[in-house]
Each structure stands twice: as structure tokens, then as C-alpha cells.
C-alpha positions as CSV (number, residue, x, y, z in Angstrom):
1,M,-0.3,-0.2,-0.1
2,Y,2.6,2.1,1.1
3,Y,4.5,1.9,-2.9
4,Y,1.3,2.4,-4.1
5,F,1.1,6.2,-2.6
6,I,4.3,6.9,-3.3
7,T,3.9,6.1,-7.3
8,L,0.5,7.4,-7.1
9,L,1.8,10.3,-6.2
10,I,4.9,10.8,-8.2
11,L,2.9,10.5,-11.4
12,V,0.1,13.3,-10.2
13,T,3.6,15.7,-9.7
14,I,4.2,14.6,-13.6
15,I,1.1,15.6,-14.4
16,R,0.8,18.8,-12.7
17,F,4.4,19.6,-14.1
18,S,3.5,19.1,-18.0
19,V,0.3,20.8,-17.7
20,S,1.9,24.0,-16.2
21,S,4.3,24.1,-19.2
22,I,1.4,23.4,-22.1
23,D,0.4,26.5,-20.1
24,R,3.4,28.1,-20.5
25,E,3.9,27.5,-23.7
26,Q,0.6,28.3,-25.8
27,D,0.3,31.5,-23.4
28,P,2.1,34.3,-26.1
29,G,3.2,36.6,-22.7
30,Y,4.7,34.5,-21.1
31,V,7.6,34.2,-24.2
32,R,7.3,38.1,-23.7
33,H,7.5,38.8,-20.3
34,A,10.5,35.9,-20.2
35,F,12.2,37.6,-22.5
36,Q,11.5,41.0,-21.4
37,N,13.4,39.7,-18.0
38,E,16.1,38.7,-19.8
39,R,16.4,42.0,-21.6
40,S,16.4,43.7,-18.3
41,T,20.0,42.8,-17.1
42,A,21.4,44.0,-20.1
43,P,23.6,47.2,-19.4
44,A,21.3,50.7,-19.8
45,S,23.8,51.7,-22.7
46,L,22.9,49.0,-24.9
47,L,19.2,49.5,-24.2
48,T,19.5,53.1,-25.9
49,T,19.4,54.8,-29.8
50,P,23.2,55.4,-30.4
51,Y,23.9,58.3,-30.8
52,I,24.0,60.7,-34.4
53,R,26.6,63.8,-33.9
54,E,24.6,67.0,-36.2
55,Y,27.8,68.7,-37.3
56,P,28.0,72.3,-37.8
57,E,27.1,74.0,-41.6
58,K,30.4,73.7,-43.9
59,P,32.5,77.0,-43.3
60,P,33.0,79.5,-46.5
61,L,35.6,77.5,-49.2
62,T,37.6,78.5,-52.3
63,S,38.5,74.8,-53.3
64,R,37.3,72.1,-55.2
65,A,36.9,68.8,-53.3
66,E,37.8,68.9,-50.4
67,L,37.4,65.5,-47.5
68,V,37.8,65.2,-43.4
69,L,37.9,62.3,-41.9
70,N,38.3,60.9,-37.9
71,L,41.1,58.8,-38.5
72,E,41.0,57.1,-34.9
73,S,36.9,56.2,-36.0
74,G,37.3,56.3,-39.4
75,V,34.6,58.4,-40.3
76,T,34.5,61.3,-42.8
77,M,33.1,63.8,-41.3
78,L,32.7,66.0,-44.5
79,E,33.3,65.4,-48.2
80,E,32.7,67.0,-51.8
81,A,33.6,65.5,-54.6
82,G,35.2,61.6,-53.2
83,E,36.0,60.0,-56.4
84,D,36.8,62.7,-58.5
85,Y,40.2,62.7,-60.4
86,W,42.7,65.5,-60.1
87,P,46.4,67.1,-60.6
88,I,47.6,65.9,-56.5
89,A,50.8,68.1,-58.1
90,S,53.8,68.0,-54.8
91,I,51.7,66.0,-52.6
92,T,53.1,63.4,-55.1
93,K,56.1,63.8,-52.7
94,L,54.8,61.7,-50.5
95,M,54.6,58.5,-52.5
96,T,58.6,58.8,-53.5
97,A,59.1,59.3,-49.6
98,V,57.8,55.7,-49.1
99,I,59.1,53.8,-52.1
100,V,62.3,55.8,-50.7
101,R,61.8,53.9,-47.1
102,E,60.4,50.9,-48.2
103,K,64.0,50.7,-51.3
104,M,66.6,52.9,-50.5
105,G,66.9,53.3,-46.7
106,N,68.5,56.6,-44.6
107,N,71.6,55.8,-46.0
108,E,71.7,55.6,-49.8
109,R,74.6,58.1,-51.0
110,I,73.1,60.1,-54.3
111,E,75.8,63.0,-56.0
112,I,74.1,65.2,-57.2
113,N,74.5,65.9,-61.2
114,K,73.0,68.5,-63.9
115,E,70.1,65.9,-64.9
116,M,68.8,66.4,-61.4
117,T,69.7,70.0,-60.3
118,G,67.9,70.9,-63.9
119,T,64.7,69.7,-62.9
120,E,62.4,72.8,-62.3
121,G,62.4,74.8,-59.4
122,G,65.0,75.2,-57.5
123,A,64.3,75.2,-53.4
124,G,66.7,72.7,-51.7
125,N,69.8,74.8,-52.9
126,L,71.3,71.4,-54.5
127,L,74.2,71.8,-56.3
128,T,76.2,70.6,-59.3
129,G,78.7,68.0,-57.5
130,E,77.0,67.8,-54.4
131,V,76.4,64.0,-52.0
132,Y,73.2,64.5,-49.5
133,S,71.9,61.4,-48.0
134,S,68.7,59.5,-49.5
135,L,67.3,60.6,-46.0
136,D,69.0,64.8,-45.9
137,L,67.1,64.5,-49.8
138,M,64.2,63.3,-47.9
139,K,63.7,66.4,-45.7
140,A,64.4,68.7,-48.0
141,M,60.8,67.0,-50.0
142,L,59.5,67.6,-47.9
143,L,59.6,70.6,-46.1
144,V,60.2,72.3,-48.8
145,S,59.3,70.3,-51.9
146,S,62.6,69.9,-53.6
147,N,61.8,69.0,-57.1
148,D,65.4,68.5,-57.5
149,A,65.4,65.8,-54.8
150,A,62.6,64.2,-55.5
151,E,64.6,63.5,-59.2
152,A,67.8,62.5,-57.4
153,L,66.3,60.3,-55.2
154,A,64.5,59.1,-58.6
155,R,67.1,58.5,-60.5
156,S,69.9,57.2,-58.2
157,Y,67.6,54.0,-58.3
158,G,66.2,54.3,-61.7
159,R,63.5,56.4,-62.9
160,E,61.7,54.2,-65.0
161,K,61.7,51.4,-62.5
162,F,61.2,53.9,-59.5
163,I,57.8,55.1,-60.8
164,T,56.6,51.3,-61.6
165,L,57.2,51.0,-58.3
166,M,55.1,54.3,-56.9
167,N,52.0,52.8,-59.3
168,K,52.8,49.2,-58.3
169,K,52.2,50.3,-54.3
170,A,49.2,52.5,-55.2
171,H,48.0,49.5,-57.1
172,T,48.4,47.0,-54.1
173,L,47.1,49.9,-51.6
174,G,43.7,49.6,-54.2
175,M,44.0,53.1,-55.0
176,T,42.0,52.9,-58.5
177,H,42.1,56.4,-59.6
178,T,45.7,57.0,-58.8
179,S,48.2,57.3,-61.5
180,F,52.1,58.4,-61.3
181,N,53.8,59.8,-64.2
182,D,56.8,61.4,-62.1
183,P,58.1,61.1,-58.6
184,T,58.2,65.5,-58.3
185,G,54.6,66.5,-59.1
186,L,55.2,68.7,-61.5
187,S,53.1,66.7,-64.4
188,I,49.0,67.1,-64.8
189,A,49.4,63.2,-65.2
190,N,49.8,62.6,-61.5
191,Q,46.6,62.5,-60.5
192,S,44.0,60.7,-57.2
193,S,41.0,61.5,-55.8
194,L,40.4,61.9,-52.2
195,R,39.0,59.2,-51.1
196,D,42.4,57.6,-52.7
197,L,43.9,59.7,-50.7
198,V,42.8,58.5,-47.7
199,L,43.6,55.3,-48.4
200,F,47.1,56.2,-49.1
201,T,47.4,58.0,-45.9
202,K,46.2,55.8,-43.6
203,Y,49.1,54.1,-44.9
204,V,51.6,56.4,-44.8
205,F,50.4,56.7,-41.2
206,T,50.3,53.4,-40.0
207,K,53.3,52.5,-41.9
208,H,55.0,54.9,-42.2
209,P,55.0,57.4,-39.5
210,E,58.4,59.0,-40.1
211,I,57.2,60.6,-43.0
212,F,54.6,63.0,-41.3
213,T,57.3,63.4,-38.3
214,I,60.1,64.9,-41.3
215,S,57.1,66.9,-42.9
216,R,56.4,68.7,-39.6
217,A,59.7,70.0,-38.7
218,K,60.4,73.5,-38.9
219,S,63.7,73.1,-40.6
220,A,66.6,71.0,-41.4
221,V,70.3,71.6,-42.1
222,L,71.5,69.0,-45.0
223,E,74.8,67.9,-44.5
224,E,76.9,67.9,-47.8
225,G,79.0,64.7,-47.8
226,K,81.9,66.0,-50.3
227,W,82.8,69.0,-49.6
228,G,81.4,69.5,-46.1
229,R,78.7,73.1,-47.1
230,R,75.9,73.1,-44.6
231,N,72.6,73.9,-46.7
232,V,69.9,75.1,-44.3
233,I,66.3,74.5,-45.4
234,V,62.8,76.4,-43.6
235,N,59.4,74.7,-43.6
236,F,57.3,76.6,-45.9
237,N,53.9,75.2,-44.7
238,E,51.8,77.7,-42.7
239,F,50.9,74.8,-39.9
240,T,54.6,74.6,-38.8
241,G,54.8,75.2,-35.2
242,S,50.9,74.3,-34.5
243,P,51.0,72.2,-31.1
244,E,47.8,70.1,-33.2
245,W,49.5,69.7,-36.6
246,I,51.3,66.8,-37.0
247,G,52.1,65.9,-40.8
248,G,51.0,66.9,-44.0
249,K,51.9,68.6,-47.8
250,T,51.5,71.1,-50.4
251,G,51.1,70.9,-53.4
252,Y,50.5,73.5,-56.8
253,L,50.3,73.8,-60.4
254,E,48.7,76.4,-62.4
255,E,46.8,73.6,-63.8
256,S,45.8,72.1,-60.1
257,R,45.6,75.1,-58.2
258,G,46.7,74.6,-54.3
259,N,46.2,71.3,-52.3
260,L,46.7,70.2,-49.4
261,L,47.0,67.2,-47.2
262,S,47.5,67.8,-43.3
263,L,47.2,65.5,-40.4
264,F,45.5,67.5,-36.8
265,A,45.5,66.3,-33.3
266,L,42.4,66.9,-30.9
267,D,43.1,65.6,-28.1
268,S,43.9,61.9,-28.3
269,E,42.1,61.6,-31.7
270,Q,43.9,62.1,-35.5
271,F,41.6,63.9,-38.4
272,L,42.8,64.0,-42.1
273,I,41.8,66.8,-44.4
274,I,43.1,67.5,-48.1
275,V,41.5,70.0,-50.2
276,L,41.9,70.3,-54.1
277,G,42.1,73.0,-56.5
278,S,41.7,75.4,-53.8
279,E,42.4,79.5,-54.0
280,N,43.9,79.7,-50.7
281,R,44.6,76.3,-49.5
282,F,45.7,77.0,-46.1
283,G,43.0,79.1,-45.7
284,D,40.3,76.5,-46.5
285,T,42.6,73.8,-44.5
286,R,42.6,76.2,-41.2
287,N,38.4,76.7,-41.3
288,L,38.0,73.0,-41.9
289,W,40.0,72.5,-38.5
290,E,37.7,75.0,-37.2
291,W,35.2,73.4,-38.5
292,T,36.0,69.7,-36.6
293,K,36.5,71.1,-33.5
294,A,33.6,72.5,-33.7
295,A,32.1,69.7,-34.9
296,M,33.6,67.3,-31.8
297,Q,32.0,69.0,-29.1
């Protein structure tokens, strides 16, 4: 009798549990309340609508194309004509610097010849017969945009091979709107787009930050290696000396007007500002930087 009673009690318990389970499955309110109880354990920050930042009105500009990018977050804050081809002029020299860093290094000794000094423009004050290191020539190229220095670097390696490497690097980086015809930027065939320049800048900033470090120096002394002349050059970029500016490159041709690629820092974040085809490249960049700071408040 005792065992009969125990067996009956177990059967009643099983039946009650089964009915309860059926009621839960059939009651949509149970599922809803159970789900709500689970969600209530999540952090409040995950239950709120993401904050969408509203940017100030675009400042007045003279440029044909412009871009502001937060390098830290990857957010493009402003863009105009991002995929348009444009002659980038001496912004080309950043790619020249990359090829020098990757294929030549800092200590190549390069003798200056007439082909190099015969290049349009006399910035850098290089004289035929002088000898400079590849690093010093890179300084001349980045601080005062010396065409002679850019040609000297390319010709010492083999000019055509050097230009081929420039185009191969652009292709490797996915720069589909970019082509190079010389190491200086004097040719209007040296073209790119804002979006391609973003890809390129990210690469340089990550793999060769020393290029931007060189570009922001106020001045440099080029040590001539044959006769010992000390050749002093002074950076003409108007942002030189600003604690917020962390480097960049100018570019100008009659056909392209003013181009400027600039990197700035605000707190722990870095920003890329590019203007192409500008009548006032430094003024436009300054306006965009002030706009950026206001947008980040």
C-alpha cells in the first residue's frame, strides 16, 4: 500500500508539471515577459538609441574638392567630390618618400648631377657635384618640396623603375583613381582622388609615420658629404609650429591650383583634412580644422 501511494504521488506531480509547461508554451504573454526579464539584465547603454552627432554648417571654402576624416574612428565627417580625379601636384612626393623608405633606406649616398638640378624649381639649393644622403634629400623634398631632391632620389634608383614602383604601390593599396608619371608632381598626369588619398594616408600613417614626422619639422640642416657645406632649409608650410598639426604635404600647379594634405591631433584623436583645387589652401584647411573642432565638442 505504501509503495502504491508513493507511485500515485509521483504520477500526480508529473501531470501537474506537464500541464504547467503546456500553459506556458500556449501563453504568448509568458514568452513576452520572459524575454523582457532577460533584456532587463543588459547594461542601460545597450538599450538606448545610438547617438548621432550633428555637424555644424560647412564653412565657406574656395576648394574644388575637400574631405575631413576622423582617422581614429574612420568616420568621414565631410566630403565633396570624393571620387573625382585631380592633379595632386607635389602631394606626389609622399609616395616618392614611401618608395625611398621601402627600397632605399636613409643612408644611400647620392651625387647630384645636371639632370637633377635641371628640374623645374630651385627649392633645396642643391648644387651639381654635391653628395647627400637619401634621408637629407627626403627632408628637402618634404619640407621645401624640392623637385631636384625628388628627381635625385628617383634617378639614383633608376627613374623608370622608381615610377613603376610608385604605381605598383598605389595599385596594391587599392588606389583605383591614381596614377604617377614622375616623382615630383610636375606632371598633370599625376592624379588621384580624395578617397584614394585617404587609403594612402592611412598606409603612411600606420607603416611610415616618420614621413609625417619629417614633414612637420620647422627646419633642417642638410649635411653635404663631399665639401662639407651645411645647407639650411626652412619649412614653408603655414601650420609649422602649431602643436595641433602633425604633418602633411603641399601641392601646387597652375592647372591644379592649391592642394594640401594635413594631419591634425585633437586630444587622443587624429584627423585628416585634404583640399584640392583651392584658391586659398591654407585658409580653407584652417576653416575646416576649426569646423572639425566645433563638430567634436
